[in-house]
N, C-alpha and C positions, 0 to 999 in steps of 0.2 A: 758252710760243711756244718760247725760247729751246731748253729741253728737247729737246719734240718734235722739233725743227728736226734736231737732233742727234739723234734715235732713240735717245732717253730714252721709254717707252711704258707704263711704274706708273702707276699712283694717287700724286699729288701731294698730302700733306695738309700745308696752311702750318701750324705752331707757334706757341702762341701763350703767353705767357706773364704776367698777370694781374700790374701790378705790387703790391706785397705789400709794401712800405719803402723809403724813401726811399735812406736808404744802398743798398741794395741793388739799389735802378736805379741809381744814379749807378756802382755798381761792373759790374753785368754794358754797363751801354753803354759803360763805358773796355774792359772786357773783350773787348765784341765788334768795338770802335769801330764802333755805329752812329748812323745820324742820328735825330736827334730834333724832330721838327717845334719851330720857337719856341714856339707856343699851347702844346704839353703842358709846356715844361721854364717855361714862366712861370708855370701855371698848380700843377703841383710846390711851385716854389719857395714861393708863396703858402702853403700845407699843409705843408710839410714835417717841421712840430714835431705836427703834428698825425695820431698814427698810425692810427685810423680814416680820418680825413678822407681820406689817403694810399691805403689797401684799399678806401674808397667810390668814388675816382678810379679807380684801378684796374681795379674793374669795372665802371665806367662805359665806360671807354678798350676794353675787351675788346669790350662789348655791342657798339661802336659798330664796331668791327673788325669782327667774327662777321658782322654785317647785313651789310655791304657787301660782304662773301667771299662768303655766303649767295646776297646777290643779282647778284652777278656771275655764279653757276653755273660756276666756274673750278673745281672742284676736288669730290670725291664727300666731302668728309667733313672735321672738323676736326682738329685737337692740342690738347689741354691740356698746360703743363710745372704741375707742384703745388710741386713739391719739396716736396712732404709739406704741402704748407701746400692742401687741399682745399675751404677753406669757398669761397673765392670763386669757386675754378671751380663749384662746384655753384651758388652762385649765377646766375653767368653762365648755365649751362645753362640751372637750373630759369626766368630771366626769360627765356632765346631761346625760352623752348616746347619744350625738345628732350629734355624728358626729364617723366613723366608725377607 
């Protein structure tokens, strides 16, 4: 809404980057100065030493966010950051039913 108020009329796509590793998550949060809900931090803390559990959690979280974004009908699409780690993103788009 704020973008439209100042005259930005082009489509705006949310960028989503699933959590791939605990260390990478911590680095990105610090680098971007991102606020993370405490429940997410708590859940990740429990599984931080299990690489596959962290990836699975990242997929689950990203699917939940995508569903909320899609349901809100505020964007014409989604943009995924894979960082050459496409397996999680492919799981996400598959489970959302975005690909055949």
